[in-house]
MITOR-979545 format. One record per residue: residue number from 1; chain; z, y negated, x of N, C-alpha, C in turn. Coordinates in steps of 0.1 Angstrom, whole numbers, plus 2048, in hexadecimal, padded with zeros to 3 digits. Layout:
# MITOR-979545
SITE  seq  mol  n_pz  n_py  n_px  ca_pz  ca_py  ca_px  c_pz  c_py  c_px
SITE  NUM  A  Z  Y  X  Z  Y  X  Z  Y  X
...
//
This chain:
# MITOR-979545
SITE  seq  mol  n_pz  n_py  n_px  ca_pz  ca_py  ca_px  c_pz  c_py  c_px
SITE  1  A  A2E  3AB  739  A24  3B2  731  A27  3B0  722
SITE  2  A  A34  3AE  71F  A38  3AC  711  A31  3A0  70B
SITE  3  A  A2F  396  713  A29  38A  70E  A1A  38C  70B
SITE  4  A  A13  395  713  A06  398  710  A04  3A1  704
SITE  5  A  A0E  3AA  702  A0E  3B2  6F6  A10  3A9  6E9
SITE  6  A  A19  3A0  6EA  A1B  396  6DF  A0F  38E  6DC
SITE  7  A  A08  389  6E7  9FC  381  6E5  9F1  389  6DF
SITE  8  A  9EF  395  6E3  9E5  39E  6DD  9E8  3A0  6CE
SITE  9  A  9F5  3A2  6CB  9F9  3A3  6BD  9F6  397  6B5
SITE  10  A  9F9  38C  6BA  9F6  37F  6B3  9E7  37E  6B0
SITE  11  A  9DF  381  6BA  9D0  380  6B8  9CC  38A  6AE
SITE  12  A  9D1  396  6AF  9CE  3A1  6A5  9D2  39C  697
SITE  13  A  9DE  398  695  9E3  394  688  9DC  388  682
SITE  14  A  9D7  37F  68A  9D0  374  685  9C0  376  684
SITE  15  A  9BC  382  687  9AE  386  686  9AA  388  678
SITE  16  A  99D  388  676  997  38A  668  999  399  665
SITE  17  A  997  39D  659  998  3AB  655  98E  3B3  65B
SITE  18  A  982  3AD  65D  977  3B5  664  97B  3B8  672
SITE  19  A  980  3AE  67A  984  3B0  688  98F  3BB  689
SITE  20  A  999  3BA  67F  9A3  3C4  67F  99E  3D2  67D
SITE  21  A  994  3D3  674  98E  3E0  671  987  3E5  67E
SITE  22  A  980  3DC  685  979  3E0  691  983  3E5  69C
SITE  23  A  98E  3DE  69D  999  3E2  6A6  99F  3EF  6A3
SITE  24  A  9A1  3F2  696  9A6  3FF  692  99C  40A  695
SITE  25  A  98F  407  692  985  411  695  984  414  6A4
SITE  26  A  985  409  6AD  985  40B  6BB  991  414  6BF
SITE  27  A  99D  411  6BA  9A9  419  6BD  9A7  428  6B9
SITE  28  A  9A1  42A  6AD  99F  437  6A8  995  43F  6B1
SITE  29  A  98C  438  6B7  983  43E  6C1  98A  443  6CD
SITE  30  A  995  43E  6D0  99D  442  6DC  9A8  44C  6D8
SITE  31  A  9AB  44E  6CB  9B5  457  6C6  9AF  464  6C3
SITE  32  A  9AD  46D  6CC  9A6  479  6CA  9AD  483  6C1
SITE  33  A  9BB  483  6C1  9C2  48D  6BA  9C9  487  6AD
SITE  34  A  9C5  47A  6AA  9CA  474  69E  9DA  473  69E
SITE  35  A  9E0  470  6A9  9EE  46F  6A9  9F3  460  6AB
SITE  36  A  9EA  457  6A8  9EC  448  6A8  9EF  444  6B6
SITE  37  A  9EA  44B  6C0  9EB  448  6CE  9DE  44A  6D5
SITE  38  A  9DA  442  6DE  9CE  444  6E6  9D0  44F  6F0
SITE  39  A  9C5  456  6F4  9C5  460  6FE  9C3  459  70C
SITE  40  A  9CC  451  710  9CB  449  71C  9D8  448  723
SITE  41  A  9DA  440  72D  9E6  43E  734  9EE  433  72D
SITE  42  A  9FB  432  72F  A04  428  729  A0D  422  733
SITE  43  A  A13  417  72F  A1D  410  738  A2A  418  738
SITE  44  A  A2D  420  72E  A39  427  72D  A38  435  734
SITE  45  A  A2C  438  739  A2A  444  740  A28  451  738
SITE  46  A  A27  44F  72B  A25  45B  722  A17  45F  720
SITE  47  A  A0E  458  727  A00  45D  727  9F7  457  71B
SITE  48  A  9FD  450  712  9F5  44A  707  9F9  43C  704
SITE  49  A  9F1  435  6FD  9F3  428  6F9  9F4  427  6EA
SITE  50  A  9FD  41F  6E4  9FD  41C  6D6  9F3  412  6D3
SITE  51  A  9F0  40F  6C6  9E6  406  6C1  9E7  3F8  6C8
SITE  52  A  9F3  3F2  6C7  9F5  3E5  6CC  9F4  3E4  6DC
SITE  53  A  9F7  3EF  6E2  9F5  3F0  6F1  9E6  3F0  6F4
SITE  54  A  9DE  3F7  6EC  9D0  3F7  6EE  9CA  3E9  6EB
SITE  55  A  9CF  3E2  6E1  9CB  3D5  6DE  9CF  3CB  6EA
SITE  56  A  9DA  3CE  6F0  9DE  3C5  6FB  9D5  3C8  707
SITE  57  A  9D2  3D4  70A  9C8  3D7  715  9BB  3D0  712
SITE  58  A  9B6  3D1  706  9AA  3CB  702  9AB  3BC  704
SITE  59  A  9B6  3B6  700  9B8  3A7  702  9B8  3A4  710
SITE  60  A  9BE  3AC  719  9BF  3A9  727  9B1  3A9  72D
SITE  61  A  9A9  3B3  729  99B  3B4  72E  993  3A8  729
SITE  62  A  993  3A5  71C  98A  39B  716  98E  38D  71A
SITE  63  A  99B  38B  71D  9A0  37D  720  99D  37A  72F
SITE  64  A  999  384  736  996  381  744  9A2  37F  74D
SITE  65  A  9AD  385  749  9B9  384  752  9B6  389  760
SITE  66  A  9BB  381  76A  9B7  384  777  9C0  38E  77F
SITE  67  A  9BA  392  78A  9C2  39A  794  9C4  391  7A0
SITE  68  A  9CF  392  7A7  9D2  389  7B2  9C9  38C  7BE
SITE  69  A  9C3  382  7C4  9BB  383  7D0  9C3  386  7DC
SITE  70  A  9D0  384  7DB  9D9  386  7E6  9DE  394  7E6
SITE  71  A  9E5  399  7DC  9EB  3A6  7DB  9E4  3B0  7D3
SITE  72  A  9D9  3AB  7CC  9D1  3B4  7C4  9D8  3B9  7B7
SITE  73  A  9E3  3B3  7B3  9EA  3B7  7A7  9E5  3AF  79B
SITE  74  A  9E6  3B5  78F  9E3  3AF  783  9ED  3A3  781
SITE  75  A  9E8  397  77D  9F0  38B  77B  9F2  38A  76B
SITE  76  A  9FE  38D  766  A00  38C  758  A03  37E  753
SITE  77  A  A08  376  75C  A0C  368  757  A04  35D  75F
SITE  78  A  A0C  353  763  A06  348  76A  A01  34C  778
SITE  79  A  9F6  345  77B  9EF  348  788  9E9  33B  78D
SITE  80  A  9E4  33B  79A  9DE  330  7A0  9CF  333  7A2
SITE  81  A  9C6  329  7A0  9B8  32B  7A1  9B2  321  7AA
SITE  82  A  9A9  325  7B3  9A1  31B  7BB  999  313  7B1
SITE  83  A  99B  306  7B0  993  2FD  7A7  985  2FD  7AA
SITE  84  A  981  2FD  7B7  973  2FD  7BB  96C  30A  7B7
SITE  85  A  972  315  7BA  96C  322  7B6  96A  323  7A7
SITE  86  A  974  31D  79F  974  31D  791  968  314  78C
SITE  87  A  967  308  792  95D  2FF  78E  94F  304  791
SITE  88  A  94D  30C  79C  940  311  7A0  93C  31C  796
SITE  89  A  944  321  78E  941  32B  784  93E  339  78A
SITE  90  A  944  33C  795  942  349  79C  948  353  793
SITE  91  A  944  360  796  94A  36B  78E  958  36D  792
SITE  92  A  95C  368  79D  96A  369  7A2  970  35C  7A4
SITE  93  A  978  357  79B  97E  349  79C  989  348  7A7
SITE  94  A  98C  353  7AE  996  354  7B8  9A4  34F  7B3
SITE  95  A  9AB  359  7AE  9B9  357  7A8  9C3  35E  7B0
SITE  96  A  9CF  358  7B2  9DA  35E  7B9  9E7  35D  7B1
SITE  97  A  9EF  367  7B2  9FC  367  7AB  A05  35C  7B1
SITE  98  A  A0F  358  7AA  A18  34E  7AF  A1F  352  7BD
SITE  99  A  A22  35E  7BE  A29  363  7CB  A1F  362  7D7
SITE  100  A  A13  367  7D5  A0A  366  7E0  A06  358  7E3
SITE  101  A  A05  34F  7D9  A01  341  7DB  A0C  33A  7E3
SITE  102  A  A19  33C  7DE  A24  336  7E5  A25  33A  7F3
SITE  103  A  A23  347  7F6  A25  34C  803  A18  34C  80B
SITE  104  A  A0D  346  806  A00  346  80C  9FB  353  811
SITE  105  A  9FD  35D  808  9F8  36B  80B  9EB  36E  805
SITE  106  A  9E1  366  809  9D3  368  804  9CA  362  80E
SITE  107  A  9BD  367  80F  9B3  362  817  9A8  35C  80E
SITE  108  A  9A5  350  810  99C  349  807  993  340  80F
SITE  109  A  986  341  80C  97C  338  814  980  329  811
SITE  110  A  97F  321  81B  982  313  819  977  30C  812
SITE  111  A  97B  303  80A  972  2FA  803  975  2EC  807
SITE  112  A  96D  2E2  801  971  2D4  804  97F  2D1  800
SITE  113  A  982  2D5  7F4  98F  2D1  7EF  99A  2DB  7F1
SITE  114  A  996  2E8  7F0  9A0  2F3  7F1  9AC  2F1  7E8
SITE  115  A  9A9  2EB  7DC  9B4  2E8  7D2  9B6  2F4  7C9
SITE  116  A  9C2  2F9  7C8  9C6  303  7BF  9CE  2FD  7B4
SITE  117  A  9CC  301  7A7  9D3  2FD  79C  9D8  309  794
SITE  118  A  9E4  307  78E  9E8  312  785  9E0  312  778
SITE  119  A  9E0  31D  771  9D7  31F  766  9D9  314  75B
SITE  120  A  9E5  310  759  9E8  306  74F  9E2  2F8  753
SITE  121  A  9E4  2F4  75F  9DF  2E8  764  9D0  2E8  765
SITE  122  A  9CA  2F3  768  9BC  2F4  769  9B6  2F2  75B
SITE  123  A  9BC  2F8  751  9B7  2F7  743  9B8  2E8  73F
SITE  124  A  9C3  2E1  742  9C5  2D3  73F  9BB  2CB  746
SITE  125  A  9B8  2CE  752  9AE  2C6  75A  9A0  2C8  754
SITE  126  A  99D  2D4  74F  990  2D6  748  990  2CE  73B
SITE  127  A  99B  2CE  734  99B  2C7  727  999  2B8  729
SITE  128  A  9A0  2B2  733  99F  2A4  736  991  2A1  73B
SITE  129  A  98B  2A9  743  97D  2A7  748  973  2A7  73C
SITE  130  A  975  2B1  733  96C  2B1  727  96E  2A5  71E
SITE  131  A  97B  2A0  71D  97D  293  715  976  288  71C
SITE  132  A  977  287  729  971  27B  731  962  27C  72F
SITE  133  A  95C  288  730  94E  289  72E  94A  285  720
SITE  134  A  951  289  716  94E  285  708  950  276  706
SITE  135  A  95A  270  70B  95C  262  70A  951  25A  711
SITE  136  A  94D  25E  71D  942  258  724  935  259  71C
SITE  137  A  932  264  716  926  266  70E  927  25D  701
SITE  138  A  932  25C  6FB  934  253  6EF  932  245  6F3
SITE  139  A  937  241  6FF  936  233  703  927  230  706
SITE  140  A  920  239  70C  912  237  70F  90A  236  702
SITE  141  A  90D  23E  6F8  906  23D  6EB  909  230  6E5
SITE  142  A  915  22B  6E6  919  21E  6E0  911  213  6E7
SITE  143  A  911  214  6F4  909  209  6FC  8FB  209  6F8
SITE  144  A  8F5  215  6F7  8E6  216  6F3  8E4  210  6E5
SITE  145  A  8EE  213  6DC  8ED  20D  6CE  8EE  1FE  6CE
SITE  146  A  8F7  1F9  6D6  8F8  1EA  6D7  8EC  1E4  6DD
SITE  147  A  8E6  1EA  6E7  8DA  1E4  6ED  8CE  1E4  6E3
SITE  148  A  8CE  1EF  6DB  8C3  1F1  6D1  8C5  1E6  6C6
SITE  149  A  8D2  1E3  6C2  8D4  1D9  6B8  8D1  1CB  6BD
SITE  150  A  8D4  1C9  6CA  8D2  1BC  6D0  8C3  1BA  6D1
SITE  151  A  8BB  1C4  6D5  8AD  1C2  6D6  8A7  1C0  6C8
SITE  152  A  8AC  1C7  6BE  8A7  1C5  6B0  8AA  1B7  6AB
SITE  153  A  8B6  1B1  6AF  8B9  1A3  6AC  8B0  19A  6B2
SITE  154  A  8AD  19C  6BF  8A3  193  6C6  895  193  6C0
SITE  155  A  891  19F  6BB  884  1A1  6B6  882  199  6A9
SITE  156  A  88D  196  6A2  88C  18E  695  88B  17F  697
SITE  157  A  88E  17A  6A3  88D  16C  6A6  87F  168  6A7
SITE  158  A  87C  15C  6A2  86E  157  6A3  86B  154  6B2
SITE  159  A  85E  156  6B6  85A  155  6C4  855  146  6C7
SITE  160  A  85F  13D  6C6  85B  12F  6C9  864  12A  6D4
SITE  161  A  861  11E  6D9  869  118  6E4  876  114  6DD
SITE  162  A  880  11C  6E0  88D  119  6DB  898  11F  6E4
SITE  163  A  8A4  11A  6E2  8AF  11F  6EA  8B8  127  6E0
SITE  164  A  8BC  133  6E4  8C4  13B  6DB  8D1  13F  6E3
SITE  165  A  8DC  13C  6DD  8E9  140  6E4  8ED  14E  6DE
SITE  166  A  8EF  157  6E6  8F3  164  6E2  901  167  6E8
SITE  167  A  90A  16B  6E0  918  16E  6E5  919  17D  6E5
SITE  168  A  91B  183  6F1  91E  191  6F2  92B  194  6FA
SITE  169  A  934  199  6F2  941  19D  6F8  947  191  701
SITE  170  A  948  185  6FB  94E  17A  702  945  173  70D
SITE  171  A  939  177  70E  930  171  717  925  16A  70F
SITE  172  A  921  15E  713  917  157  70C  90A  157  715
SITE  173  A  8FF  15B  70F  8F3  15B  716  8EA  151  70F
SITE  174  A  8E2  14A  716  8D9  140  711  8CB  146  713
SITE  175  A  8C3  149  709  8B6  14E  70A  8AC  143  707
SITE  176  A  8A2  142  70F  897  138  70D  88A  13F  709
SITE  177  A  884  13A  6FF  876  13E  6FB  86D  133  6FD
//
């Protein structure tokens, strides 16, 4: 949990002044007696949360940190996700903690692939997929531009009986008019 507290602190410290003010106002709305603690439960068992603990809780909720489908516990760190459930965009991407995954202590509907990836590998796979999509789109645009330029070149040739040699990427084509 210390790592989550630190991460929330980093997000808070790198936020704009406006966001920091909104966070302070949110915390004040929970601090009924103005003692710089929220009137809620805490990890230390004293019944209240300090400002950064509230920010950590907010971060946990907003970042979509999962609960294990096997043991139903909060997963503060690395976890495994069903790639097919994730890709289908369901409300529940089916995540399991490392211990439940390793010991196969979860029930999951079978898919074609039934491939589980850890959250870091899943993020990298999404990044690579996005890059491949972008590269394919750029290649398609380039190909369309080349075809356009080639057609424009042909349109400038006189329409007489002649032979034209056109070299395209090491291939020679002979066009007859």
